N, C-alpha and C positions, 0 to 999 in steps of 0.2 A: 254805657248806660244799656238797660233792656228796654226795647222799643216795642211798640205794639206792631209794626210794619216790618220788623227784622226778618221775619220769616222770607219775605220776597227777596232777600239780599244774600241769602246762604247758598250761593252756587246753583240757585235753582232746585235745591234739594227737595223742598216740599213739593214742588210741581212735579218733579220727577217721579217721587213715590207715589204721588196722587194718581199719575197716569198709570201706575201698575195696579191700581185697585179697581174693584168692580164698582159700576155706576149705583147710583142710589135707587133706581129701579131693580136692579139685580139683586140688592140685598133682600128685598121683601117679596120674591118671586118664589114659586114652589120648588125651585131646584136650588142646587149649589149648597153650601155650608150652612145656609140659615135654618135648614130643617134637619140637622144632624142630632140625634138623640144621644142621650148619655151625657151631655154637657151641661155647665151652669151659664146661663147667659143673662146679660144685662146690659143696658146702655152704660158707657163710660161717664162716670158721674151721676147715673141714674138709679132708681130703685132696684133691688135684686129681683132676678128672674122668678117667675112662678111657673108651676106645671100648668100646662094649657088644658088638660083633662086627664082623667083616671082611665087607664087602658084596661081592658077586660083581661080575665085571667088566661083565656085561651090564647087571645092575642098575644099577651105578654110572653106566654112560654114560646110561641112560634118565634116571636122576635129574639128570645133569649136563646133559642137553639141556633138561629142563623148567627147571632153574635158570638156565641162559643165557637162556631165552626170558622168564622173569619178570624176570630182571635188565634185560633191554632194555626191557621195559614200564616197569619202575621207573625206569630212566634217563630214559626220555621223558616219563614223568609228573613225575618229579621236575625235570627241566629246565624244564618249564612252569610248575610251582609255584613253583620258586626264582626264575624271570623274573618272575612276576606278584607274588610277595610276598616282600619282603626278610626275611632271617632274623635273629633278634634276637642270634644268637651264632653261634660256629663250633664247636660240640662235635662231635667226630669220630665216625664210625660205629662205631670199635672202639676201646676203650681198651687201654692197655698194662698189663700186670701190673707189681708194684712189687717191689723187692728187700727185703732183710732190714733195710736201714738205717732203714726207716719203719715196722716193724712187729715185734711180739714174738710169740713162740710159748708158749702155754700148754698144759697138760694137763688134760683131763677125762675123763670116762667114754669119750668117742668116740676119744679120742687126742690127737694135736697139733692145736692150733687158733691161729689167727693173731688178733691184736688190733692194729689200726693203719690204716694207708692201704693199701688193697687194689688199687686201679688208679690210673692217671694218664694225663694227657695232657701236651700240651707246656706247659701252664700251671699246672694245679692237680692237687690229689690228691683221690681219691674215697673215701668211707666208705660202709660198707654200713649199712642200717637195719632189716635183718630177720634176726634171730638164727636161726642153723642153717637159713638157706634157701641152696640152692646159688648160688654165684657165676656170674655170666655177664657176658662183656666187650663184648657187643653192645649199642649203645646204642639204648634205645627211646625213647618220647614224653618230653619234658621239661616241667617247670613250675616256676615260682618258689614257693617256700614263703612262706606268709604271714609278712611280717617283723615279728614281735613282738620284744621285748626278747631272748628266748632266742635266737631266730634270728639277730639281729643280732649277739649276741655270738659265736656259733658261727662266722658268716660273716666276722666280723673276725679271728678265730684262723685260719680257713682261709686268708684272704689274707694274714695276717702271716706264715704258716709255709708258704707255697706252695712250688713247687719251686725256686724260685730264693733261698729263704731262706738266711741264715747261721746257723750254730750255734757255740757256744764249743768244743764237743767232740762227737764223734761219737755217743755214748749219749744226749746230750741231744736229738739228733734224733730218735733211736729212741723214747725215752720222750715226747717231746712229741707225736709223732703217735699213739702208743698212748693217750696222755692225751686228745687230740681225738676218737679214736674211742670212748674210754670215755665222753666226754660226749655224743657223737652217740647212742649207745645210750641213755644216760641220758634224753636229752630226746626223741628222735625215733624210737626202735625200734618198728616197727609190731607187734612180738609182745613186749610188756612181760614177761609171765609168763616167756617163755622166756629174756628177757634177764637176768632176776633169777638163774636158775640159772647162766649163764655169768659173771655179775658176781662170784658168790661164788668161782668158780675164779680169776679174774683178779686179785681181791683177795688170795686166799691166795698166789698165785704171784709177784704184782708189787705189793706194797704201795706202791712208790714211784710206780706209774702214778696211784694214788689221790692222792697228794700231789701230783703234777705237775698232775693234773686240777684240784685245788683251786687251785693257783697260776695256771694258765692262766684259770680262770674269773674269778679277782679281776683278773687283767691285762685280760681283756676288759670286764670291768666298769667298769674306770677309762678305757680307751681308745675304746671302741666307742661311736658316737653312736646314742643311742635316743630323744632328743627335742630340741626347739628351742623357744625362747620369745623373745617380744619384750616389752620392758619399756620403758614411758614414763618417762624418766628427767628431763626437763626440758621445761617448757612456757612459751611466751611467750604467755600468753593462749590464745585459741583459734585464732591465726592462724599459729603456728609452735611447732616444739619439737624434741625429740631422743628418739631411740629407741635401746635397746641390744639387740642381737642375740646371743644365745648359743646354741650347739649343746651339748648336755649328755650326760653318761654316765648310767649306771645310778644314780649316786649324787647326780644333779643338778648336778654340777660341769661347768664349762666344758671343752669339748674342742677342742683346736687342730687347724687344718688341714684343717677339712671345708668344702668349697664350699656356698654357700647363696645364695639369692635372696630379698630382703625385696620384697614386693608390696603395694602400696597400692590399696585398691578404695574410690573415693570421691574428693571434690574436694580433692585434695592431690597433692604431688610431692615426690620426694626432692631433695637439693641438686644432683644431677645434672640436674634439670629433667624427669626421667622418674618414671612411676608404679612402676618397679621398679629394684632397684640389686643388684648381685652383690657377694659379699665372701667372705672365707675366714676361718673362725672361729679364735679365739685363746683362750689360757687365760683371758683377761678378756674380758668383753663387748664388742662392736665398736659404736661410736656412729655413728648416721646421723642427719642433720638433715632434717626435712620442713617444708614451708610449704604452707598452705591456698590452694587457688586458687578457692575458693567457700565455701558454707556448707551443712552437712549433716553426716551420719555419714561415719566413714571407718574401714574395717577394714584392719588392718597385719597381714599374714601372713608367716611365713617358711618357706621350702621348702629343704630340705637333702638332702645325698647321703649315702647310707650303703650299706654292702655287703649283699649278700642271698644266700640259698641256692637252688641249683636242684636239683631231684630229677628223677632218671632212673627212668621206671617201666618195668621190664623184664618185666611181666607176671608169670607165676608164678615166675619167677627173681629173683634178689636185686635190690632196689632201692637206688639210690646216691644219695648227696647230695655235692655240692661247691660252691666258691664261684662264685657267678654272675659270668659275665664282664663284665657291665655294672652300674654303680652305679645304686642305686634312689633315686627322689625321694620324700620325704614332706614333709607339712606339719606344721609345729609349732603352738604354742598362739598363737592370734592375739588381737589386742586391738582393742577398738573405741573411737574418739574421736569427740568432737563438734567440728568445726572451723568456723571463720568467718574467711575472708581479711580482713574489715574490722578494722583494728587495734583499734577500740575506744578511740581516745584521746579524751581528755577537757580541758576547759578550765575553769578556775575562777579568779576574780579576787578580789581584797580591796583595797578602797580604802586608801590610806596613811593618810588622814585623814577621819573622818567629816564634819568641817566645814572647809570651806576658805574663807578670807576673800577679799573682793573684790580683784582684782589679782593674786592668786597663781596660780601654775600648777596643773594637776591631774595627779597621778601615780597610777598603778593598778599594783598587784602582779599580774601574769598568772602563773598557774601550770599547767603542763603536767601532764598525768596519763593513766593508762590505767583502764579499767573493770577490774572484778575478773577477768574473762576475756579482757582485752585485751592487746596487746603494743605496744610502741613499734617502728616499722620501724627495723630494725638499721642504725645508720650514716646514717640519713636525717634530714635537716632538716626542719622543718615551721615555716611562718610562720603566725602568727595576725594577723588584722586586727581592730581595735577602732574602735568608733564612740562618741562621746561625746555626751549629750543634756543640755541645761540647759533652765532655765525651768519646770520642772515644778513644779505648785503644791502646797500641803499637802493639797488635798483629792483629789489624785491618788495620794498617799502613804498606803496603808493595807495591811493584811494580805493583802487579796485582789486588790491591783493589779498583781501580776507578770502580764507577758504572755509566754507561752512559745511557741517555735516550734513547728510541727506536725511529726510525724514524716517526715523527708526533705525538710523545706522548706529551700530554699536561703536563704543569707543575704540575698542581694539581695531575694528575695521577701519575707522577713520584714522588711526595712527598709521596702519598699513598703507593706506592711501597717500598719506603725507610722506611715507619713507619712500614711496615710488617717485615722488617729486624731488627727493633728495633731502627732506627734513627729518631728522632723528632726533629724539629727546636725549639731553645730556645730564638733565637733573629731575629729580622728584619730590613730590610733597603729598600730604593728605591733610585734610580738614575734617573735623567731625562736628555736626550741627545737632541740635534738639529742637529748634524752632525757627520760623522765618525771620528775616531781618537781622540775623546774627553775623558778625564779622569775625573772621579767623585770619590772622596774621600767619601765613605759613612760609617757612624758610626752605628754599630749595635744597635738596640733599644729593649727594653723588650716586646713591643707590636707593631703589625702591625700599621703603622701610628702614633705611640706613640712619646713622647719626652723625656722619661727617658732612659738614655743610659745602656745598658746591661755591667755588669762589670765581668770579668773573675773570676770564683769561685775558692776556695783555694785548691780544690781537684785535679786540674790540668787535664791532659788528653790532647788529640788532639782536634782541632777544624777545621771545614771547611765550605765553602760556596757553596751554589747553587743558581745561578742567571738565570734569564729568561725575555724575552720579551714576556709577555702574550698577545697573540693576541686580547682576549676580552677587554683588558685594553687600547688599542690604539686608536687613532683617526680612525673615520669611513674610511677615504681614505686608511690608512695604513692597517686597519683590513681587508679591502676587498682584499688587495692584498698580505698578509701574508698567506702562505698556512698553517701554523701551528706554535705553540709557538717555540721560539728559547731558549733552555734550556742548560746550562752548566752541566758538570758532577760532580757527587759526590766523594769526595776525590781526586780532581784534585790536582796535586803536587802544582800548582801555587796558589791555592786557599786554601792551608792547612797550618795551624799554629800549633805550641805547646803552650798549655796554661800551663805556668809553676806554679806548685803547691808552696804553701808556706809552708816551714816546721815550726813546733813549738817545742821548747825545754823546758823541765822542768828538772832542777837538782838540786841536794843538796850534799854538802860534807858530810861524816859521822861524822866528828868532825868540829866545828867551832872554837874551842879554842883548843890550845895545846902548848907544849913546844918542844924545838929542839929534834929531834930523833922520833918524831911522824910519823908513816906510815899513809900517808894520802890516802884518797880514794873518789871517787865521783860516784854519781849513776844518769846517764843521760837517761832520757825518751824522745824519739824523736817520733813526729808524722807528717804526712803531705807527706811522700814520697809515690809515687805511690807503690802499693802492690808489682809490679813486678819491682821496681827499682833496677838497676844492672844487669839486663837481656837484656835490648834493646841494640842491636848492631849498632843502627843507620840505616839510609837509604839515601842512596846517591841520589836516584830519587827524594825524598821529600825534600832533603837537610837537614836532621837532624844527629846530631853528636850521638855517642853513650852515654850512660850513664856514669857519673863519679861514680866509684865504692866506693870511700872512702870518709869519712869525717874525719877531724883531731881534736884531742883534745890536747891543749897545756897547759902547767903550767908556770905561770909567778910568779917571785919573786919581791917584792918592799919593800924598807925599807932603813935605814941608816946603812950600814954594820958596822960603828964604834961606834954608839950611839944607843941603843934600844930606848932610851927615844925620840928619833926624828922619830921612825917608824910611829907615827901617822900622820906626816906631808906627808907620801906617801901613804896614804889610797887610794885605787883604786878609780879613779874618771874617768868618761865618758864611753861610751859604746865600744869605739874601744881600742884595746891594744896599749900600748906605745912604743916608740922607745927604743931601748936598750940603756941603759948608766950605770953609776955607781950604780944608784939607782933603776934601772928596769933590770931585767935579764930574759931571757927565759931559764927555766929550762930543758925542752924538750917537743917534740911533737910525737905524735903516731897516726898511722891510725886505725880507726874503721869502720865497714860497714856503708855505707850510706844508711841504711834501718830504718823502724819503729821499735820501741821496747825499751827496757830497755838495757842500755849498762853500764856495771861496769868498771870503771877505776881504777887502782891502786889495792893494797892488792893482787897482783900477778895474777889478772884477766887477761886473754890473750887480745892481741890486734888483729886487723884483720889478722895478718900474723901467729897468734899462739904464740906469744912471750909474756911470762908473764911480767906484767908491775908492778913495785914496785917504789912508789914516797915517799921519806923520807925528812922531814923538817930538813935541815942542820943548820939553824940559825934562829934567831929571825927574825920577819918581817911579811909581808903579802904573801900568797901563794893563787893564783888564778887560777882556772879551767876554760878554754874557749874552748867550742866546737864551730867548724866552718865547713862550706861546701861551696866550691867555685862555686857551681852552675853548672848546664848543660842545655841542651835545653829543658829538661822536669821540672827541678826543679831549683827555683830561688836560688840564694845564701843566706846564713843564718849564723848566729853567735849568741851565747849567749853574754850577755853584760859583759864587763870587770868589771864593777862596781856592778855587780849582787851580793847582800849580801849573797845569798844562795851559791854561788859558791867560796867563799873564807874561808881561815883558818887563824886565827891570831895566831901566834906562839910568845910567850912571853918568855923573857930571865928570868929564875928563879934567885932571889936574893940569894947571897951566905951569909951563916951565919957568924958573925964576930969572933967567936972563937968555940972551941968544946963546944957542947951543953950540958948542965946539964941533968941528968936523969929526965925526967918528972914526976911529981907526977900523982898518978891515978886521972883521971878526975872524978869529980862527975857526969858528964852527958856526953852522947856521943858527940864527936867533929861534928861540922857542915861540909860538905865538902867544899873544897875551891872553887869549881865550882858548881854552883847551877844545879840541876836537874829538869827535867819536866816531871810530870806524866799526862796523858790525858785520859779522859773517856767520851764517848757520853752518852746522857740521854734522852730517852731510846734508845736501840739499833734497835728497830723495831717498826714502826708505819704506819698506813694507810695513804693514799694520803690526804693532808690537814690537818694532825693532826701536832702539835708543837714539836719540840725537840731542844736540845742544846748540847754544849760541855763543858766541865769543864778542868781547868789546876791546878794541885798542883804543887807549886814551892817549893823546899827543898833547903835550903843553902842561904848564903848571897847574895844579889843581889846588883848591884852598883847603885848609885844615878841616878835616871831618867829612870831606866829600866821599861818597860811595856810589856804586852802580846798582841798578835795579833791573831785573830781567822779568819779562811777563811773555809768556806763551799761551796763545788762545787756542780753544778746542778747534779741531778740524772742522771746516765748513766747505760746502760746495763752491766750485768756481762761480763767480758772479754775485754772491752774497756780499753783503757789506761786512767788513771785518771789524772787530772790537765789540761784538755785541754777543758773542756766545760765551760759554763759560771759560774757564781758564785751566790750563795744565800747570802753569806756574803764575802766580800773582804776585808782582812786585816783590819778588825775592831778592834780598838785599845780598851784595858781595861788596866786601871791604876792598880798598885799593890803598896803594902805597903813595902817600902824598909827596914823598920825597923823590919820586920818580917823573921823568918828563916823558917817557914813553912806556907804556906797559899794557899787557893784554890780560883780561880777566874772562872767567868762563861761567856759564849758568850751569845749575845741576842738570844731569841728564833727565830726559822725559821720553815717553813713548805714547803713542795715540792708539786707542782701540778700535778707531774707525779711520776710513779712508777719507781723504780731502786735503785741504790746504791748511797748514798751520802757520799763523802769523806770529812773528816775534817783535818785540820792542825792548830795545835797551836804552837805558837813560842814566846820564851823570847828574847825580842830585848834590846839592849843597847840604851842609849840616843842617841848614833851617828848612830843608825841604824844597828849595827852590830848584827848578830843573835848569841845570847849566847847559846841557846838550843833549839831544835826542833826535829822533826822526820820525817821519810819518810810518803808518803801517803800511805795509806792502812795497817797501822800498826794496831795491835789488839786493839780494844776499840774505833777506830776513824773512824767506817763506821757504817752508819744508813741504815737499809734496809727499803725502802718505798714500801708497797703493796698496790694493787688495793682494793678498797672496794667492797665486794661481793654484788651484787644486790639481794635483797629479792626475792626468787623465788616463784612460785604458790603453794598454799596449796594443799596437795592432798585430794581428795574428802574423806569424812569419810567412813569406811568399812561398808559393809553391816551387819545389826544387826544379831544376830545368829538365829532369829526367821526365817530367810529366809528358813531353812530347814524344819521347821514345815509347811510353806505354801506349800511346794511342796508335802508333805505328805497329807494335807487336798485336794489337787487338785486330787491327785490319788484316794483318797476314793470316792470323788464325782463322778469321772468317772466309778468306779466300780459299785456303787449303779444305776447309769443311766443304765448301761448294763443289770442289773438284771432287772430292771423295765421294760425294753423293751421286754426282753424275756417272761416275765410273760403275758404281754398284748397280745403277739403273741399266746401263749398257750390258752389264755382264747378264743380268735376270733375262733381258730381251733375247739374247743369243741362245741361252738354254730353252727358252720357250720356242 
């Protein structure tokens, strides 16, 4: 609402301007602007000014001469000033009066008074701001009034209803300018007390002016730009984002059509690549994108155009205001951001399996991300590189074992630092990402960029990954913004897995054939456990359980309990143990250390708990020894085969004689043993690398139909290594025998070894059904060949000096002595002549 006392609330503007004016007594004294000639003067709202007298002709010529001289001087000075200083606007020196279409006449005690636009130029209307001060159409000094909200509203109205404005009907124009004049006096009259007197008269004469003034004030409040603001609406971390720019009215709502410029002060640019961007406001905020070009604080300001009021200071006569010719630019409310061009991308991984068995591939889930204040480079792919390490021992896996890269440390420098500590990658992988929170399952390869999958070795240990976004491998846009490589740590619990070793078992019972009452035993050789197996207590941080300390040895019986003739029907079949029933029974199970080495079972040898173990065959049938390990996080489950012929004993029921036996007659020849025996011997026991050797087997005794001998020669190993687990030079090579002979010797094929070491042999007598009739343990006397390196011929020593060397020295000494005597004789002869 427009109120009569509003003038006093406009930031003291009326009082301030009044303080700049001459006092009432100064206005009517003999000096100052009140006696300037040549102007048209009248009170604001009063009758037209009249000439106070007619000047004589002579006096008029004198005055005219002075005026011409002054004008010439002013023109010269003005031309100089104008050439040196461009003028801000083109306000004319004299204003034109206005007609009745832009003002109303009201009556007060002085008579008829106007309210409205009292002067004009080609562009705008002028309104007086001093009630009851004489009007003057000559233009004095000008200045732009401080553009607060009130000034901007009135400036907008003056522009909206300038000389070219269109109106719906004539009196709308008249009342509009009368209302604008009313608002001018309300807010800018330099004599507010005097204005209050005139205000009463106008309100009484034209109440419609008050209503129209209220309408115009509300219109200006909706349309005039009085502020601007920048709002951060979207942020992609600290590296990029969006702002909204709005130019607002007095009610804080967006105003359309106002030119503005958004300005960045700091390390960032708009999407046009510049620190400034121009726009035109709309009824909704306008969005602009920005991108960081460095790291630090950024201030984003908005500068916008708005209308202003220009004041004409006419000294002691009427001051006027009108719409300023040029728009004024002001700053809105700025915002401050913290920016960082580094995207802040992250990498984390998660092993797909905490334990991986020997021979399997290693797969890692790699996950892209961004830090809390980071952002993903829009539309840019990023490639991550991975390195896989294996062979890490249990001692190296603990809570404080993780090695982290230093700030800014490049991936290749981090890898070099790991290499110094003895960690070298054995496999490689890559993963491509196009956005955060993507997961790529990467398979370890044997070579960088290769296509051959790496497989876990049988010797086990722990494995871990290191992944990196290497700056130099990225797109140029990304590379320019990444401050450094993004590298994960070494032995991160999430990236570390256990490679479960594969255990190998070689065993053989002491006797493969016997009768009830036989004390059975087995010799089991185990390899493949980690050397420290049984000592790892686990680690909760990494998620690994403690070692399983024991393996088990079980003895099974199979056969027909009622008829020995049917025992062959229950010959052990298949690798896994059977279910217990009438023909398959578990005799017992014992714990033995889950470690490498040779373990003796039976024959009163102690188990893992120190208890002696004795295993006696109680009846006919098959007795099978089965070694098993249930597995743990470091070693995969393993078991010997139930149908392994080396692990079973055939117990045969002896036939009872029909009656008392007659005393035997002394044999002419020694009786052959009922069970054949096997004697073996390599030939020779020592050879050089590349030389041939072989094994022989002597069979004494009757052998069943279809029996044969097999020979196995293992590749050379170093002394101290467990035999039976290397490759073979011969593998169960079958050699036929003559079953009609009671004593015969057969030979293996000849072999040679390309490397030095010990070659272990085993010869076995087998039945036609594949049962072991006779054999021996690896390493028995006569079944090892020593392979030696061939000595390289050395360089021949140079022949010794001949014994005449001493005579040469003697001759040299003699020659020197003779030379000395000759020189002495010559000197004596010269002395005598002298």
